[in-house]
TORDO-620219 format. One record per atom (N, C-alpha, C, CB): atom name; x, y, z. Coordinates in steps of 0.001 Angstrom, whole numbers, padded with zeros to 6 digits. Glycine has a CB too. Example, Ala and Ser with C-alpha at 12.3 -4.5 7.8 and 13.67 -1.06 7.14 Angstrom:
2
+------+---------+---------+---------+
: name :       x :       y :       z :
+------+---------+---------+---------+
:    N :  013190 : -005690 :  007800 :
:   CA :  012300 : -004500 :  007800 :
:    C :  013200 : -003300 :  007800 :
:   CB :  011308 : -004473 :  009046 :
:    N :  012850 : -002250 :  007080 :
:   CA :  013670 : -001060 :  007140 :
:    C :  012900 :  000030 :  007870 :
:   CB :  014084 : -000598 :  005725 :
+------+---------+---------+---------+
END
This chain:
137
+------+---------+---------+---------+
: name :       x :       y :       z :
+------+---------+---------+---------+
:    N : -023158 :  090962 : -023465 :
:   CA : -021983 :  090304 : -022919 :
:    C : -021339 :  091153 : -021821 :
:   CB : -020972 :  090019 : -024031 :
:    N : -021520 :  092477 : -021866 :
:   CA : -020841 :  093356 : -020921 :
:    C : -021584 :  093497 : -019608 :
:   CB : -020649 :  094708 : -021532 :
:    N : -022871 :  093368 : -019657 :
:   CA : -023652 :  093424 : -018421 :
:    C : -024913 :  092604 : -018632 :
:   CB : -023999 :  094904 : -018020 :
:    N : -025412 :  092058 : -017562 :
:   CA : -026617 :  091250 : -017663 :
:    C : -026401 :  089922 : -018367 :
:   CB : -027672 :  092015 : -018373 :
:    N : -025195 :  089357 : -018245 :
:   CA : -024917 :  088063 : -018871 :
:    C : -025908 :  087039 : -018326 :
:   CB : -023438 :  087609 : -018609 :
:    N : -026559 :  086274 : -019189 :
:   CA : -027583 :  085327 : -018724 :
:    C : -027008 :  084224 : -017830 :
:   CB : -028280 :  084696 : -019919 :
:    N : -027528 :  084110 : -016650 :
:   CA : -027096 :  083061 : -015719 :
:    C : -028062 :  081882 : -015841 :
:   CB : -027042 :  083597 : -014235 :
:    N : -027949 :  081210 : -016951 :
:   CA : -028806 :  080072 : -017287 :
:    C : -027902 :  078945 : -017793 :
:   CB : -029895 :  080465 : -018366 :
:    N : -028431 :  077725 : -017868 :
:   CA : -027590 :  076605 : -018326 :
:    C : -026998 :  076800 : -019726 :
:   CB : -028397 :  075336 : -018311 :
:    N : -027695 :  077521 : -020618 :
:   CA : -027196 :  077727 : -021987 :
:    C : -027207 :  079226 : -022321 :
:   CB : -028062 :  076928 : -023021 :
:    N : -026284 :  079966 : -021728 :
:   CA : -026302 :  081423 : -021908 :
:    C : -026108 :  081865 : -023364 :
:   CB : -025228 :  082048 : -021054 :
:    N : -025331 :  081117 : -024148 :
:   CA : -025088 :  081533 : -025522 :
:    C : -026308 :  081286 : -026411 :
:   CB : -023877 :  080801 : -026083 :
:    N : -027141 :  080348 : -026006 :
:   CA : -028404 :  080155 : -026709 :
:    C : -029294 :  081380 : -026480 :
:   CB : -029115 :  078850 : -026231 :
:    N : -029341 :  081845 : -025240 :
:   CA : -030152 :  083023 : -024925 :
:    C : -029603 :  084272 : -025619 :
:   CB : -030202 :  083244 : -023403 :
:    N : -028290 :  084419 : -025644 :
:   CA : -027667 :  085550 : -026345 :
:    C : -028018 :  085476 : -027834 :
:   CB : -026111 :  085549 : -026143 :
:    N : -027921 :  084284 : -028402 :
:   CA : -028270 :  084097 : -029811 :
:    C : -029716 :  084468 : -030089 :
:   CB : -028021 :  082658 : -030228 :
:    N : -030614 :  084053 : -029212 :
:   CA : -032028 :  084385 : -029389 :
:    C : -032246 :  085898 : -029383 :
:   CB : -032871 :  083727 : -028287 :
:    N : -031554 :  086606 : -028495 :
:   CA : -031684 :  088071 : -028439 :
:    C : -031173 :  088730 : -029709 :
:   CB : -030928 :  088627 : -027234 :
:    N : -030181 :  088104 : -030353 :
:   CA : -029607 :  088662 : -031573 :
:    C : -030248 :  088113 : -032843 :
:   CB : -028131 :  088395 : -031603 :
:    N : -031134 :  087132 : -032675 :
:   CA : -031776 :  086533 : -033843 :
:    C : -030882 :  085567 : -034593 :
:   CB : -032229 :  087605 : -034773 :
:    N : -029957 :  084930 : -033880 :
:   CA : -029059 :  083943 : -034478 :
:    C : -029081 :  082681 : -033622 :
:   CB : -027605 :  084504 : -034608 :
:    N : -028470 :  081622 : -034142 :
:   CA : -028437 :  080366 : -033394 :
:    C : -027399 :  080423 : -032275 :
:   CB : -028135 :  079190 : -034334 :
:    N : -027509 :  079495 : -031358 :
:   CA : -026512 :  079349 : -030296 :
:    C : -025128 :  079109 : -030901 :
:   CB : -026894 :  078188 : -029342 :
:    N : -025060 :  078253 : -031928 :
:   CA : -023789 :  077942 : -032570 :
:    C : -023173 :  079181 : -033203 :
:   CB : -023980 :  076856 : -033622 :
:    N : -023999 :  080005 : -033842 :
:   CA : -023495 :  081229 : -034468 :
:    C : -023022 :  082217 : -033406 :
:   CB : -024582 :  081876 : -035351 :
:    N : -023736 :  082305 : -032286 :
:   CA : -023311 :  083192 : -031191 :
:    C : -021944 :  082752 : -030669 :
:   CB : -024361 :  083190 : -030035 :
:    N : -021768 :  081460 : -030464 :
:   CA : -020488 :  080930 : -029986 :
:    C : -019399 :  081187 : -031016 :
:   CB : -020595 :  079418 : -029684 :
:    N : -019694 :  080982 : -032284 :
:   CA : -018704 :  081200 : -033348 :
:    C : -018272 :  082665 : -033394 :
:   CB : -019277 :  080773 : -034718 :
:    N : -019220 :  083576 : -033270 :
:   CA : -018891 :  085006 : -033314 :
:    C : -018049 :  085416 : -032103 :
:   CB : -020178 :  085850 : -033371 :
:    N : -018403 :  084902 : -030956 :
:   CA : -017649 :  085222 : -029738 :
:    C : -016246 :  084627 : -029825 :
:   CB : -018385 :  084693 : -028477 :
:    N : -016139 :  083412 : -030333 :
:   CA : -014821 :  082777 : -030511 :
:    C : -013959 :  083595 : -031455 :
:   CB : -014973 :  081339 : -031048 :
:    N : -014557 :  084085 : -032547 :
:   CA : -013812 :  084910 : -033497 :
:    C : -013334 :  086195 : -032823 :
:   CB : -014682 :  085242 : -034729 :
:    N : -014196 :  086825 : -032031 :
:   CA : -013796 :  088055 : -031340 :
:    C : -012640 :  087795 : -030371 :
:   CB : -014994 :  088654 : -030583 :
:    N : -012617 :  086624 : -029753 :
:   CA : -011489 :  086272 : -028891 :
:    C : -010223 :  086051 : -029723 :
:   CB : -011815 :  085008 : -028067 :
:    N : -010358 :  085382 : -030865 :
:   CA : -009205 :  085110 : -031727 :
:    C : -008549 :  086395 : -032228 :
:   CB : -009629 :  084254 : -032913 :
:    N : -009360 :  087390 : -032579 :
:   CA : -008797 :  088639 : -033122 :
:    C : -008448 :  089635 : -032020 :
:   CB : -009783 :  089281 : -034098 :
:    N : -008726 :  089285 : -030774 :
:   CA : -008334 :  090133 : -029656 :
:    C : -009349 :  091174 : -029234 :
:   CB : -007094 :  090809 : -029989 :
:    N : -010556 :  091125 : -029794 :
:   CA : -011594 :  092077 : -029381 :
:    C : -012113 :  091766 : -027987 :
:   CB : -012752 :  092068 : -030377 :
:    N : -012113 :  090494 : -027643 :
:   CA : -012503 :  090047 : -026310 :
:    C : -011316 :  089301 : -025726 :
:   CB : -013794 :  089142 : -026346 :
:    N : -010861 :  089729 : -024567 :
:   CA : -009731 :  089049 : -023927 :
:    C : -010218 :  087864 : -023107 :
:   CB : -008943 :  090025 : -023034 :
:    N : -011267 :  088074 : -022342 :
:   CA : -011788 :  086970 : -021536 :
:    C : -013244 :  087221 : -021214 :
:   CB : -010971 :  086795 : -020239 :
:    N : -013916 :  086167 : -020868 :
:   CA : -015296 :  086252 : -020413 :
:    C : -015301 :  085725 : -018990 :
:   CB : -016287 :  085442 : -021349 :
:    N : -015720 :  086551 : -018069 :
:   CA : -015747 :  086142 : -016671 :
:    C : -016458 :  087174 : -015828 :
:   CB : -014335 :  085917 : -016148 :
:    N : -016774 :  086811 : -014617 :
:   CA : -017491 :  087741 : -013741 :
:    C : -016550 :  088775 : -013128 :
:   CB : -018212 :  086974 : -012633 :
:    N : -017116 :  089891 : -012747 :
:   CA : -016403 :  090873 : -011938 :
:    C : -017013 :  090774 : -010546 :
:   CB : -016512 :  092349 : -012538 :
:    N : -016198 :  090386 : -009599 :
:   CA : -016671 :  090106 : -008247 :
:    C : -016226 :  091224 : -007316 :
:   CB : -016148 :  088734 : -007747 :
:    N : -017130 :  091671 : -006472 :
:   CA : -016777 :  092662 : -005456 :
:    C : -016059 :  091905 : -004343 :
:   CB : -018058 :  093438 : -004910 :
:    N : -014741 :  091859 : -004450 :
:   CA : -013956 :  091051 : -003517 :
:    C : -014035 :  091560 : -002083 :
:   CB : -012515 :  091016 : -003958 :
:    N : -014375 :  092827 : -001896 :
:   CA : -014529 :  093361 : -000533 :
:    C : -015648 :  092617 :  000202 :
:   CB : -014831 :  094889 : -000570 :
:    N : -016685 :  092242 : -000557 :
:   CA : -017789 :  091501 :  000044 :
:    C : -017336 :  090124 :  000537 :
:   CB : -018931 :  091348 : -000964 :
:    N : -016225 :  089645 :  000006 :
:   CA : -015670 :  088357 :  000434 :
:    C : -014641 :  088524 :  001544 :
:   CB : -015037 :  087638 : -000749 :
:    N : -014389 :  089785 :  001936 :
:   CA : -013398 :  090041 :  002976 :
:    C : -011978 :  090080 :  002446 :
:   CB : -013500 :  088999 :  004042 :
:    N : -011830 :  090303 :  001154 :
:   CA : -010508 :  090358 :  000547 :
:    C : -009926 :  091755 :  000634 :
:   CB : -010568 :  089906 : -000903 :
:    N : -008610 :  091812 :  000559 :
:   CA : -007876 :  093074 :  000549 :
:    C : -007384 :  093315 : -000877 :
:   CB : -006679 :  093053 :  001573 :
:    N : -007615 :  094525 : -001387 :
:   CA : -007144 :  094888 : -002714 :
:    C : -005814 :  095612 : -002607 :
:   CB : -008178 :  095760 : -003445 :
:    N : -004860 :  095201 : -003421 :
:   CA : -003516 :  095763 : -003345 :
:    C : -003001 :  096062 : -004742 :
:   CB : -002560 :  094804 : -002613 :
:    N : -002402 :  097234 : -004878 :
:   CA : -001625 :  097584 : -006059 :
:    C : -000175 :  097599 : -005593 :
:   CB : -002073 :  098983 : -006692 :
:    N :  000678 :  096930 : -006314 :
:   CA :  002090 :  096872 : -005932 :
:    C :  002962 :  097099 : -007154 :
:   CB :  002430 :  095516 : -005271 :
:    N :  004162 :  097544 : -006899 :
:   CA :  005126 :  097751 : -007973 :
:    C :  006473 :  097205 : -007519 :
:   CB :  005233 :  099262 : -008361 :
:    N :  007194 :  096672 : -008475 :
:   CA :  008497 :  096094 : -008193 :
:    C :  009485 :  096571 : -009265 :
:   CB :  008420 :  094531 : -008149 :
:    N :  010691 :  096849 : -008830 :
:   CA :  011738 :  097298 : -009749 :
:    C :  012484 :  096071 : -010261 :
:   CB :  012721 :  098305 : -009050 :
:    N :  012282 :  095761 : -011527 :
:   CA :  012824 :  094533 : -012101 :
:    C :  013857 :  094860 : -013178 :
:   CB :  011694 :  093663 : -012688 :
:    N :  015076 :  094328 : -013048 :
:   CA :  016061 :  094527 : -014117 :
:    C :  015563 :  093881 : -015406 :
:   CB :  017443 :  093938 : -013714 :
:    N :  015919 :  094467 : -016541 :
:   CA :  015409 :  093991 : -017827 :
:    C :  015719 :  092520 : -018080 :
:   CB :  015984 :  094823 : -018943 :
:    N :  016829 :  092017 : -017573 :
:   CA :  017177 :  090613 : -017810 :
:    C :  016380 :  089651 : -016942 :
:   CB :  018648 :  090402 : -017569 :
:    N :  015574 :  090164 : -016005 :
:   CA :  014761 :  089297 : -015137 :
:    C :  013267 :  089487 : -015350 :
:   CB :  015095 :  089559 : -013683 :
:    N :  012878 :  090314 : -016328 :
:   CA :  011460 :  090614 : -016524 :
:    C :  010609 :  089364 : -016723 :
:   CB :  011291 :  091529 : -017710 :
:    N :  011031 :  088479 : -017603 :
:   CA :  010238 :  087282 : -017888 :
:    C :  010097 :  086397 : -016656 :
:   CB :  010870 :  086488 : -019025 :
:    N :  011182 :  086159 : -015958 :
:   CA :  011150 :  085266 : -014787 :
:    C :  010313 :  085865 : -013662 :
:   CB :  012580 :  084986 : -014284 :
:    N :  010507 :  087144 : -013384 :
:   CA :  009746 :  087783 : -012302 :
:    C :  008275 :  087871 : -012690 :
:   CB :  010310 :  089198 : -011987 :
:    N :  008000 :  088231 : -013937 :
:   CA :  006616 :  088286 : -014404 :
:    C :  005920 :  086941 : -014280 :
:   CB :  006569 :  088757 : -015843 :
:    N :  006618 :  085872 : -014655 :
:   CA :  006040 :  084529 : -014555 :
:    C :  005762 :  084166 : -013105 :
:   CB :  006977 :  083490 : -015186 :
:    N :  006666 :  084537 : -012206 :
:   CA :  006468 :  084226 : -010782 :
:    C :  005250 :  084966 : -010241 :
:   CB :  007725 :  084598 : -009960 :
:    N :  005155 :  086247 : -010533 :
:   CA :  004004 :  087024 : -010063 :
:    C :  002715 :  086484 : -010671 :
:   CB :  004176 :  088519 : -010413 :
:    N :  002752 :  086161 : -011946 :
:   CA :  001554 :  085637 : -012618 :
:    C :  001151 :  084254 : -012123 :
:   CB :  001785 :  085584 : -014110 :
:    N :  002037 :  083571 : -011429 :
:   CA :  001713 :  082227 : -010950 :
:    C :  000706 :  082253 : -009802 :
:   CB :  002979 :  081514 : -010504 :
:    N :  000495 :  083405 : -009204 :
:   CA : -000476 :  083512 : -008114 :
:    C : -001855 :  083796 : -008697 :
:   CB : -000066 :  084624 : -007105 :
:    N : -002813 :  082937 : -008430 :
:   CA : -004157 :  083122 : -008985 :
:    C : -004821 :  084379 : -008454 :
:   CB : -005026 :  081915 : -008675 :
:    N : -004323 :  084903 : -007361 :
:   CA : -004889 :  086116 : -006778 :
:    C : -004460 :  087392 : -007513 :
:   CB : -004489 :  086211 : -005325 :
:    N : -003496 :  087270 : -008411 :
:   CA : -003040 :  088412 : -009202 :
:    C : -003929 :  088524 : -010439 :
:   CB : -001528 :  088261 : -009605 :
:    N : -004595 :  089677 : -010580 :
:   CA : -005497 :  089852 : -011721 :
:    C : -004861 :  090629 : -012863 :
:   CB : -006753 :  090555 : -011278 :
:    N : -003911 :  091486 : -012577 :
:   CA : -003242 :  092279 : -013602 :
:    C : -001749 :  092343 : -013281 :
:   CB : -003857 :  093711 : -013691 :
:    N : -000948 :  092330 : -014317 :
:   CA :  000494 :  092483 : -014158 :
:    C :  000992 :  093108 : -015455 :
:   CB :  001217 :  091096 : -013846 :
:    N :  001596 :  094273 : -015351 :
:   CA :  001985 :  094977 : -016564 :
:    C :  003242 :  095796 : -016337 :
:   CB :  000855 :  095875 : -017044 :
:    N :  003937 :  096073 : -017438 :
:   CA :  005128 :  096917 : -017394 :
:    C :  004709 :  098369 : -017535 :
:   CB :  006138 :  096525 : -018504 :
:    N :  005277 :  099209 : -016695 :
:   CA :  005033 :  100639 : -016754 :
:    C :  006339 :  101331 : -016392 :
:   CB :  003863 :  101071 : -015796 :
:    N :  007218 :  101455 : -017360 :
:   CA :  008502 :  102102 : -017085 :
:    C :  008294 :  103558 : -016663 :
:   CB :  009418 :  102032 : -018326 :
:    N :  009159 :  104029 : -015809 :
:   CA :  009085 :  105410 : -015356 :
:    C :  010321 :  105786 : -014581 :
:   CB :  007851 :  105630 : -014507 :
:    N :  010400 :  107023 : -014192 :
:   CA :  011609 :  107513 : -013526 :
:    C :  011860 :  106898 : -012148 :
:   CB :  011528 :  108996 : -013387 :
:    N :  010834 :  106331 : -011525 :
:   CA :  011011 :  105766 : -010185 :
:    C :  011810 :  104468 : -010190 :
:   CB :  009664 :  105523 : -009551 :
:    N :  011871 :  103806 : -011342 :
:   CA :  012542 :  102511 : -011413 :
:    C :  011592 :  101348 : -011177 :
:   CB :  013663 :  102457 : -010411 :
:    N :  010431 :  101626 : -010589 :
:   CA :  009424 :  100579 : -010396 :
:    C :  008719 :  100396 : -011734 :
:   CB :  008395 :  100947 : -009240 :
:    N :  009030 :  099305 : -012393 :
:   CA :  008568 :  099133 : -013762 :
:    C :  007554 :  098012 : -013964 :
:   CB :  009728 :  098888 : -014631 :
:    N :  007344 :  097166 : -012968 :
:   CA :  006348 :  096108 : -013085 :
:    C :  005298 :  096340 : -011996 :
:   CB :  007004 :  094678 : -012958 :
:    N :  004079 :  096548 : -012436 :
:   CA :  002973 :  096838 : -011527 :
:    C :  001973 :  095688 : -011591 :
:   CB :  002288 :  098195 : -011885 :
:    N :  001429 :  095327 : -010445 :
:   CA :  000450 :  094245 : -010419 :
:    C : -000600 :  094514 : -009347 :
:   CB :  001142 :  092890 : -010168 :
:    N : -001758 :  093920 : -009549 :
:   CA : -002825 :  094000 : -008555 :
:    C : -003110 :  092606 : -008039 :
:   CB : -004109 :  094645 : -009149 :
:    N : -003418 :  092543 : -006772 :
:   CA : -003831 :  091261 : -006213 :
:    C : -004961 :  091502 : -005228 :
:   CB : -002641 :  090535 : -005526 :
:    N : -005763 :  090503 : -005102 :
:   CA : -006897 :  090560 : -004191 :
:    C : -006980 :  089222 : -003479 :
:   CB : -008230 :  090888 : -004945 :
:    N : -006894 :  089281 : -002144 :
:   CA : -006863 :  088050 : -001356 :
:    C : -007209 :  088381 :  000085 :
:   CB : -005472 :  087356 : -001445 :
:    N : -007588 :  087365 :  000866 :
:   CA : -007717 :  087613 :  002300 :
:    C : -006383 :  088135 :  002835 :
:   CB : -008154 :  086318 :  003058 :
:    N : -006427 :  088952 :  003875 :
:   CA : -005230 :  089644 :  004354 :
:    C : -004057 :  088706 :  004620 :
:   CB : -005553 :  090402 :  005611 :
:    N : -004317 :  087557 :  005239 :
:   CA : -003228 :  086631 :  005557 :
:    C : -002590 :  086070 :  004286 :
:   CB : -003743 :  085484 :  006438 :
:    N : -003417 :  085720 :  003315 :
:   CA : -002907 :  085177 :  002042 :
:    C : -002144 :  086261 :  001282 :
:   CB : -004074 :  084624 :  001167 :
:    N : -002658 :  087484 :  001280 :
:   CA : -001960 :  088586 :  000611 :
:    C : -000571 :  088773 :  001208 :
:   CB : -002771 :  089896 :  000723 :
:    N : -000472 :  088671 :  002522 :
:   CA :  000821 :  088820 :  003191 :
:    C :  001797 :  087731 :  002747 :
:   CB :  000642 :  088777 :  004717 :
:    N :  001320 :  086504 :  002611 :
:   CA :  002169 :  085391 :  002167 :
:    C :  002661 :  085639 :  000745 :
:   CB :  001399 :  084050 :  002241 :
:    N :  001764 :  086060 : -000136 :
:   CA :  002134 :  086321 : -001527 :
:    C :  003181 :  087433 : -001594 :
:   CB :  000888 :  086701 : -002362 :
:    N :  002931 :  088519 : -000883 :
:   CA :  003869 :  089643 : -000911 :
:    C :  005220 :  089247 : -000324 :
:   CB :  003293 :  090839 : -000144 :
:    N :  005221 :  088396 :  000676 :
:   CA :  006485 :  087918 :  001252 :
:    C :  007252 :  087089 :  000226 :
:   CB :  006224 :  087083 :  002530 :
:    N :  006534 :  086239 : -000509 :
:   CA :  007201 :  085425 : -001531 :
:    C :  007772 :  086300 : -002637 :
:   CB :  006226 :  084401 : -002124 :
:    N :  007021 :  087308 : -003053 :
:   CA :  007510 :  088214 : -004091 :
:    C :  008680 :  089032 : -003557 :
:   CB :  006379 :  089145 : -004585 :
:    N :  008581 :  089443 : -002307 :
:   CA :  009660 :  090197 : -001677 :
:    C :  010947 :  089373 : -001606 :
:   CB :  009242 :  090643 : -000273 :
:    N :  010807 :  088060 : -001477 :
:   CA :  011986 :  087190 : -001375 :
:    C :  012798 :  087146 : -002673 :
:   CB :  011555 :  085779 : -000996 :
:    N :  012268 :  087743 : -003747 :
:   CA :  013021 :  087825 : -004998 :
:    C :  014178 :  088807 : -004874 :
:   CB :  012101 :  088238 : -006151 :
:    N :  014184 :  089588 : -003781 :
:   CA :  015287 :  090496 : -003511 :
:    C :  015271 :  091782 : -004320 :
:   CB :  016553 :  089799 : -003755 :
:    N :  014103 :  092166 : -004813 :
:   CA :  013977 :  093387 : -005607 :
:    C :  013154 :  094423 : -004844 :
:   CB :  013328 :  093084 : -006981 :
:    N :  013418 :  095708 : -005072 :
:   CA :  012624 :  096739 : -004396 :
:    C :  011138 :  096596 : -004730 :
:   CB :  013121 :  098143 : -004790 :
:    N :  010312 :  096631 : -003706 :
:   CA :  008870 :  096416 : -003848 :
:    C :  008134 :  097482 : -003049 :
:   CB :  008460 :  094984 : -003372 :
:    N :  007124 :  098087 : -003657 :
:   CA :  006248 :  098992 : -002909 :
:    C :  004838 :  098418 : -002961 :
:   CB :  006289 :  100456 : -003493 :
:    N :  004130 :  098548 : -001861 :
:   CA :  002786 :  098002 : -001730 :
:    C :  001844 :  099139 : -001394 :
:   CB :  002725 :  096885 : -000647 :
:    N :  000812 :  099292 : -002219 :
:   CA : -000171 :  100347 : -002035 :
:    C : -001532 :  099698 : -001793 :
:   CB : -000212 :  101306 : -003271 :
:    N : -001945 :  099658 : -000539 :
:   CA : -003235 :  099052 : -000212 :
:    C : -004367 :  100006 : -000582 :
:   CB : -003305 :  098684 :  001291 :
:    N : -005496 :  099442 : -000937 :
:   CA : -006663 :  100240 : -001298 :
:    C : -007202 :  100958 : -000071 :
:   CB : -007757 :  099357 : -001928 :
:    N : -007338 :  102270 : -000189 :
:   CA : -007957 :  103052 :  000885 :
:    C : -009357 :  103492 :  000489 :
:   CB : -007095 :  104277 :  001229 :
:    N : -009521 :  103784 : -000780 :
:   CA : -010833 :  104198 : -001282 :
:    C : -011019 :  103571 : -002655 :
:   CB : -010964 :  105767 : -001350 :
:    N : -012140 :  102926 : -002859 :
:   CA : -012390 :  102221 : -004107 :
:    C : -013208 :  103092 : -005051 :
:   CB : -013111 :  100891 : -003843 :
:    N : -012718 :  103219 : -006274 :
:   CA : -013451 :  103907 : -007331 :
:    C : -013747 :  102876 : -008402 :
:   CB : -012643 :  105131 : -007912 :
:    N : -014987 :  102766 : -008782 :
:   CA : -015362 :  101840 : -009846 :
:    C : -015852 :  102673 : -011025 :
:   CB : -016464 :  100817 : -009366 :
:    N : -015239 :  102436 : -012155 :
:   CA : -015625 :  103134 : -013365 :
:    C : -016240 :  102105 : -014297 :
:   CB : -014407 :  103864 : -014030 :
:    N : -017466 :  102341 : -014697 :
:   CA : -018133 :  101426 : -015612 :
:    C : -017977 :  101895 : -017050 :
:   CB : -019613 :  101294 : -015255 :
:    N : -017624 :  100983 : -017910 :
:   CA : -017506 :  101294 : -019327 :
:    C : -018336 :  100276 : -020086 :
:   CB : -016012 :  101282 : -019802 :
:    N : -019200 :  100761 : -020956 :
:   CA : -020004 :  099865 : -021783 :
:    C : -019899 :  100344 : -023217 :
:   CB : -021497 :  099821 : -021309 :
:    N : -019532 :  099449 : -024105 :
:   CA : -019382 :  099787 : -025506 :
:    C : -020634 :  099355 : -026262 :
:   CB : -018119 :  099124 : -026102 :
:    N : -021170 :  100223 : -027100 :
:   CA : -022350 :  099933 : -027895 :
:    C : -021901 :  099323 : -029226 :
:   CB : -023205 :  101221 : -028123 :
:    N : -022019 :  098004 : -029331 :
:   CA : -021569 :  097314 : -030527 :
:    C : -022680 :  097108 : -031552 :
:   CB : -020982 :  095990 : -030151 :
:    N : -023900 :  097339 : -031163 :
:   CA : -025012 :  097067 : -032072 :
:    C : -025432 :  098291 : -032832 :
:   CB : -026185 :  096520 : -031318 :
+------+---------+---------+---------+
END
């Protein structure tokens, strides 16, 4: 599931065959892992640079009484992949990443900036990819 996911019409059947179980059992086990929080999501990791996208890490200083509303607004952009609270001495407590073509990224950041809160934008200068694979078998 972590690498080499089968790109076939019935990937869970192929996964089941590799594990010696049925397609239905593979789906049931994966569903259970999602229910208990072992798996958050199943999806591809795309090298967005190859698509001409700009990667951005940004932080915004959000008062505690606006956390839910600001978080929901930031999360409403499909280009935002992560959004999390990270309290610290700087006051910038909500950090998010977005990946989009440069013009679209500018529009998103302008909309977030219009919330009237301090915002810092850190564009990617050098990309580091760390691979992690867990041995579950």
